[in-house]
C-alpha positions in Angstrom: 0.0 0.0 0.0 2.9 2.4 0.7 4.1 2.0 -2.9 0.6 2.7 -4.1 0.5 6.0 -2.1 4.0 7.1 -3.5 3.0 6.3 -7.1 -0.4 8.1 -6.5 1.3 11.2 -5.2 3.6 11.4 -8.2 0.7 10.7 -10.6 -1.3 13.6 -9.2 1.5 16.1 -8.8 0.9 17.5 -12.3 -2.8 18.1 -11.4 -1.8 21.0 -9.1 -1.8 23.4 -12.1 -5.6 23.6 -12.1 -6.7 27.1 -11.5 -7.8 27.4 -7.8 -10.8 29.6 -8.6 -12.2 26.8 -10.8 -12.4 24.3 -8.1 -14.8 24.4 -5.1 -13.8 24.3 -1.4 -15.3 21.6 0.8 -16.4 21.8 4.5 -17.7 18.6 5.9 -19.4 18.9 9.3 -20.4 15.8 11.2 -22.3 16.1 14.4 -22.3 13.1 16.8 -25.3 10.9 17.7 -28.1 13.0 16.3 -31.0 11.9 14.2 -32.9 14.0 11.6 -35.7 14.4 14.1 -33.6 16.8 16.2 -33.5 19.5 13.5 -36.3 21.9 12.7 -35.8 21.5 9.0 -36.8 17.9 9.5 -40.0 19.0 11.3 -38.6 18.9 14.8 -40.3 20.9 17.5 -37.6 20.2 20.1 -35.4 23.1 19.2 -35.2 25.7 16.4 -32.1 25.6 14.2 -32.3 28.6 11.9 -28.8 28.5 10.5 -29.1 24.8 9.7 -32.5 25.5 8.2 -30.9 28.1 6.0 -28.2 25.6 4.9 -31.0 23.2 3.9 -33.2 25.7 2.0 -30.2 27.1 0.1 -29.2 23.7 -1.3 -30.4 20.1 -0.9 -31.9 18.4 2.1 -32.0 14.6 1.8 -35.0 13.1 3.5 -33.5 9.6 3.2 -29.7 9.4 3.8 -27.9 6.5 5.5 -24.6 6.3 7.3 -24.2 3.2 9.6 -25.7 2.8 13.1 -22.3 3.4 14.8 -19.4 5.9 14.8 -16.3 4.0 13.6 -18.1 2.2 10.8 -19.7 5.4 9.6 -16.5 7.4 9.7 -14.5 4.7 7.9 -17.2 4.6 5.2 -17.2 8.4 4.9 -13.5 9.0 4.7 -12.6 6.1 2.4 -15.8 5.7 0.4 -15.5 1.9 0.8 -17.8 -0.6 2.4 -16.9 -2.8 5.4 -16.0 -5.8 3.3 -13.0 -3.8 2.1 -12.1 -1.8 5.2 -13.0 -4.5 7.8 -14.7 -1.9 10.0 -18.1 -3.5 10.7 -18.5 -2.0 14.2 -16.3 -0.2 16.8 -15.4 -3.5 18.3 -15.7 -5.8 15.2 -12.8 -5.2 12.9 -12.0 -8.0 10.4 -8.9 -8.4 8.1 -6.8 -6.0 10.1 -3.5 -6.6 11.9 -3.4 -5.8 15.6 -0.9 -3.0 15.2 -3.2 -1.0 12.9 -6.5 -2.2 14.3 -8.0 1.2 14.8 -6.2 3.0 11.9 -8.0 2.2 8.7 -6.2 5.1 7.1 -3.0 3.0 7.0 -4.6 0.7 4.4 -6.9 2.9 2.4 -6.9 6.3 0.7 -8.8 9.1 2.5 -10.5 11.9 0.7 -8.0 14.2 2.4 -5.1 12.4 0.8 -6.5 12.6 -2.6 -7.5 16.3 -2.4 -4.2 17.3 -0.8 -2.3 15.6 -3.6 -4.5 17.5 -6.0 -3.5 20.9 -4.7 -6.0 21.4 -1.8 -5.0 22.7 1.6 -6.5 20.3 4.2 -7.4 20.6 7.9 -9.1 18.4 10.5 -10.6 20.0 13.6 -12.6 18.4 16.4 -12.7 14.6 16.9 -9.6 12.7 15.9 -11.5 9.4 16.2 -13.0 10.4 12.9 -9.9 8.9 11.3 -9.5 5.9 13.6 -7.4 8.0 16.0 -4.6 8.9 13.7 -4.2 12.4 12.3 -1.1 13.7 10.5 0.1 14.4 7.0 0.3 10.7 6.2 -3.5 10.5 6.3 -4.0 13.7 4.3 -4.1 16.7 6.7 -1.8 19.7 6.5 -3.1 21.0 9.7 -5.1 19.7 12.6 -6.6 20.8 15.9 -8.4 18.0 17.8 -9.1 16.5 21.1 -6.9 13.9 22.7 -9.2 10.9 22.9 -7.1 9.0 25.4 -4.1 9.7 27.7 -1.7 8.1 25.3 -2.5 10.8 22.7 -0.9 13.5 24.8 2.4 14.3 23.2 5.5 12.9 24.9 6.9 15.3 27.5 3.8 17.4 27.7 1.7 17.5 30.9 -2.1 18.0 30.7 -3.4 19.9 33.7 -7.0 20.1 32.7 -10.1 18.1 33.5 -10.7 14.4 32.9 -13.9 12.5 32.2 -14.8 9.1 33.5 -14.0 5.7 32.0 -15.6 3.6 29.4 -16.9 0.1 30.3 -13.9 -1.8 29.1 -11.3 -3.9 31.1 -8.3 -1.7 31.9 -10.0 1.5 30.6 -8.3 4.7 31.6 -9.9 8.1 32.4 -10.5 10.1 29.3 -9.1 13.7 29.0 -11.9 16.3 28.8 -13.3 17.1 25.3 -15.5 19.9 26.5 -14.6 22.2 29.5 -10.9 22.7 30.2 -10.2 20.4 27.3 -7.1 18.4 26.2 -6.4 19.8 22.7 -3.7 18.7 20.3 -2.8 21.4 17.8 -0.4 20.4 15.0 1.4 17.9 17.2 1.6 20.1 20.4 -0.5 20.2 23.5 -2.5 23.4 23.6 -2.6 25.2 27.0 -6.2 25.5 28.1 -8.0 26.8 31.2 -11.2 26.2 33.1 -13.1 28.8 30.9 -12.1 27.2 27.7 -14.6 25.1 25.8 -13.3 22.5 23.3 -15.8 23.2 20.5 -15.1 26.9 20.7 -11.4 26.3 20.1 -12.1 24.0 17.1 -14.5 26.4 15.5 -12.1 29.3 15.9 -9.3 27.3 14.4 -11.5 26.4 11.4 -12.5 30.0 10.8 -8.9 31.1 11.0 -8.0 28.3 8.5 -10.7 29.7 6.1 -9.4 33.2 6.4 -5.8 32.1 5.7 -6.6 30.0 2.7 -8.9 32.3 0.6 -6.7 32.1 -2.4 -6.4 28.3 -2.8 -8.9 25.5 -2.7 -9.3 23.8 0.7 -10.9 20.9 2.4 -12.0 21.2 6.1 -13.2 18.2 7.9 -15.0 19.1 11.2 -16.4 16.1 13.1 -17.9 17.6 16.2 -17.7 16.0 19.6 -21.3 17.3 20.3 -23.6 15.8 21.3 -21.8 12.7 22.5 -21.8 12.4 26.3 -18.7 12.3 28.3 -17.0 9.0 29.3 -19.0 7.7 32.3 -22.1 9.6 31.3 -23.3 13.2 31.4 -23.6 16.2 29.0 -21.7 19.5 29.3 -23.3 22.8 29.9 -23.0 25.3 27.0 -20.9 28.6 27.0 -24.1 30.7 26.8 -25.1 29.3 30.1 -21.9 30.7 31.7 -18.2 30.3 31.9 -16.5 28.3 33.2 -19.1 25.6 32.6 -19.2 22.0 33.8 -19.0 18.7 32.0 -22.2 17.5 33.6 -25.7 19.0 34.0 -26.2 20.0 30.3 -28.9 19.1 27.8 -29.3 18.1 24.2 -31.6 21.1 23.6 -28.9 23.5 24.7 -26.3 21.6 22.6 -28.5 22.0 19.5 -28.7 25.7 20.0 -24.9 25.8 20.3 -24.4 23.7 17.2 -26.7 25.9 15.2 -24.8 29.0 16.3 -21.6 27.3 15.3 -22.9 26.6 11.8 -23.9 30.3 11.6 -20.4 31.4 12.5 -18.9 29.2 9.8 -21.3 30.4 7.1 -20.7 34.0 8.1 -16.9 33.4 7.8 -17.4 32.1 4.3 -19.5 35.1 3.3 -17.0 37.5 4.8 -14.3 35.9 2.6 -16.6 35.8 -0.4 -16.3 32.0 -0.5 -19.8 31.0 0.3 -20.9 30.6 -3.4 -17.9 28.3 -4.2 -17.8 26.2 -1.1 -19.7 23.0 -0.7 -20.9 22.8 2.9 -21.9 19.3 3.8 -23.7 18.8 7.1 -24.6 15.4 8.5 -24.4 13.1 11.6 -22.4 9.8 12.2 -25.5 7.8 13.2 -28.9 8.0 14.8 -29.3 9.3 18.3 -28.1 7.3 21.3 -31.7 7.0 22.6 -33.1 3.9 20.9 -31.5 4.5 17.5 -27.7 4.2 17.6 -26.5 0.6 17.3 -29.9 -0.6 16.0 -30.0 -2.7 12.8 -33.1 -0.9 11.5 -33.6 2.3 9.6 -33.5 4.4 12.8 -29.8 3.4 13.2 -28.2 4.6 10.0 -30.7 7.4 9.0 -29.0 10.7 9.4 -29.5 14.3 8.3 -27.7 15.2 5.1 -27.6 18.8 3.8 -25.4 20.0 1.0 -25.2 23.7 0.0 -23.1 25.8 -2.3 -25.3 28.6 -3.8 -23.0 29.1 -6.8 -22.8 25.4 -7.6 -25.6 23.3 -6.0 -29.1 23.6 -7.3 -31.5 24.9 -4.7 -33.8 21.9 -4.4 -34.7 22.0 -0.7 -36.2 18.8 0.5 -35.7 15.8 -1.8 -36.9 12.2 -1.6 -33.9 11.0 -3.5 -31.8 8.6 -1.4 -28.1 8.9 -0.6 -25.6 7.1 1.6 -22.2 8.0 3.2 -20.2 6.1 0.5 -21.4 8.8 -2.0 -19.4 11.7 -0.3 -16.0 10.5 -1.4 -16.7 10.2 -5.1 -18.7 13.5 -5.0 -15.5 15.3 -3.7 -13.5 13.6 -6.4 -15.9 14.6 -9.1 -16.2 18.3 -8.1 -12.4 18.6 -7.6 -11.5 16.8 -10.8 -9.3 14.4 -8.8 -8.2 11.0 -10.0 -7.7 7.8 -8.2 -5.0 5.1 -8.9 -6.0 2.7 -11.6 -8.1 -0.2 -10.2 -8.7 1.6 -6.9 -12.4 0.9 -6.2 -14.9 3.1 -4.4 -18.4 1.8 -3.4 -20.3 5.1 -3.7 -21.8 7.1 -6.5 -21.1 10.8 -7.1 -23.8 13.2 -6.2 -22.5 15.9 -8.5 -25.0 15.3 -11.4 -27.9 15.5 -9.0 -26.6 18.4 -7.0 -25.9 20.5 -10.1 -29.2 19.7 -11.7 -27.9 17.7 -14.6 -30.2 14.9 -13.5 -33.1 14.6 -11.1 -32.4 11.1 -9.9 -29.5 9.7 -7.9 -30.0 6.2 -6.5 -32.4 3.3 -6.7 -31.1 1.8 -3.4 -29.0 2.3 -0.3 -27.5 -0.1 2.2 -25.9 -0.1 5.7 -24.5 -2.4 8.3 -23.5 -2.8 11.9 -21.4 -5.7 13.2 -22.9 -8.9 11.8 -26.2 -7.3 10.7 -26.9 -5.6 7.4 -29.8 -3.7 5.9 -31.0 -2.3 2.6 -33.7 0.0 1.2 -35.4 0.8 -2.0 -38.1 3.5 -2.4 -40.8 1.1 -1.4 -39.1 -1.6 0.6 -36.8 -2.0 3.6 -34.9 -5.1 4.6 -33.6 -5.0 8.2 -31.4 -7.1 10.5 -30.1 -9.6 8.1 -27.9 -11.3 10.6 -26.6 -14.8 10.0 -24.6 -14.9 13.3 -26.9 -13.5 16.0 -30.3 -13.5 14.3 -32.1 -14.4 11.1 -30.2 -14.6 7.8 -33.4 -13.6 6.0 -34.0 -10.4 8.0 -37.3 -8.5 8.3 -39.1 -7.1 5.3 -41.1 -4.0 5.4 -43.3 -2.2 2.9 -43.0 1.6 3.3 -45.8 4.1 3.1 -43.9 7.3 2.4 -42.6 8.2 5.8 -39.7 7.4 8.1 -41.4 6.2 11.2 -41.7 2.5 11.9 -45.4 3.0 12.5 -45.6 4.0 8.8 -44.1 0.6 7.7 -45.9 -2.7 7.3 -44.0 -5.8 8.3 -44.4 -8.4 5.5 -43.7 -12.1 5.3 -41.0 -12.2 2.7 -42.5 -15.3 1.2 -46.2 -14.4 1.4 -46.7 -13.0 -2.1 -44.9 -12.8 -5.4 -44.4 -9.1 -4.8 -42.8 -9.7 -1.4 -40.6 -12.5 -2.7 -39.4 -10.3 -5.5 -38.7 -7.4 -3.2 -36.8 -9.7 -0.8 -34.7 -11.1 -3.6 -33.8 -7.6 -4.8 -32.8 -6.4 -1.4 -30.7 -9.5 -0.7 -28.9 -8.8 -4.0 -28.2 -5.3 -2.8 -26.5 -6.7 0.2 -24.2 -8.7 -2.1 -22.4 -5.4 -2.8 -21.1 -5.6 0.8 -20.8 -9.4 1.5 -20.5 -10.6 5.1 -17.1 -12.5 5.3 -17.0 -16.3 5.5 -17.3 -17.3 9.1 -15.4 -20.5 8.4 -12.2 -18.4 8.2 -10.2 -18.6 11.5 -9.7 -14.9 11.7 -13.4 -14.1 11.3 -14.3 -16.6 13.9 -11.7 -15.2 16.3 -13.0 -11.7 15.8 -16.5 -12.8 16.5 -15.4 -14.4 19.7 -13.7 -11.2 20.7 -16.7 -9.1 19.8 -19.0 -11.3 21.8 -17.1 -10.3 25.0 -17.5 -6.6 24.3 -19.9 -4.6 26.4 -21.4 -2.5 23.5 -23.0 -4.7 20.9 -25.7 -4.1 18.3 -29.5 -4.4 18.5 -31.5 -6.4 16.1 -34.7 -4.6 17.0 -35.7 -1.9 19.4 -35.3 -4.3 22.4 -32.3 -5.8 24.0 -28.7 -6.1 22.8 -27.9 -9.3 20.9 -27.5 -12.3 23.0 -24.1 -13.9 23.5 -23.3 -16.8 21.2 -20.4 -18.2 23.1 
């Protein structure tokens, strides 16, 4: 793979002569653990989000977009454009076809969109959550600059001493206390520990860094990847208070409603920075979430798990469609960036998504006939009229559950169907199972697959096959 990257860099060096003004900028914003229902543009009454609403109305709001039901699998899919049968990232704790040394760093074996764009003349930055790239963030994975949280004590640079707050521990054997991601946070900025104090709020630092990056790079194309820590709770439980409730705040005692107000204000600041620099028209702003909310959706192998908000706006480039019923999935983002930036991949390097550019620019009014997703041993697929959930040959039913949709996105609007009851149901089930063949579950007879399953079965956080209990242990 190292030889591939070197060859790829040389191949694309000549592409840097493209005129910067002809290529759009990209800002990808990924909130954590939020379903579409949390945002007013998706008919939420919980909290108003006027800046996010403005982003939706000025571009395209996908009513049906799927990530995966868990963070690592979604982030690997987003940053590589490849399904789990290639990356091995089926779940945070189920990683197949990876050596132990690079178990959590999928970027060591696959190209990231940051690598491709940087080699094509883009300036690149990551701010926020470094787990968005499996924990590894440096120039080798495509980023010229970075400002992110330290997700574990070992991420603190050698010789540096963090004197801020710590969170609790995750429910793993030997787990350590996690450095704070919110108040008095542990922040790594371009390899150095940033000095912070009790009144410093991590997301403020990240947003300020991003805005400064935009201001510095007005004359060249750039990619900014901003996976927020919000609204993920701290290790051990609890939500932080927001800065508008007072400084210094606390890492407990907050609410999701206040977090939504803060997130919306953050989006407003970023959009205003683009407008001030006259870059709004030529910058694709992509807003999404890594999975459904942690209250009955995240980790579930039904549509509630992978369904996320997806808004894409660039007034000078993207057709103003507003809400669309066209479907999209996370794998589509990588080829979309490649298409807009006129970037090329090495020969025979496969992506699993489909570029959204023709649909976003108005060249076509259709995008996809189907989408798919997965979590651990379970997979799911959807067409416009049918959904197949929880196809799980290890913990559940290898046939899954078949639903007929009725235009909405609530389970009360679906009809559970016996997949063998009618010719129509049998045909739908066959079609959906064929879609899953695009991301085949690995052969369990292989020793490494079996070993990984045994390891996964001992983990405390597993997937749900329905809205009930976690999957039962099989060993």
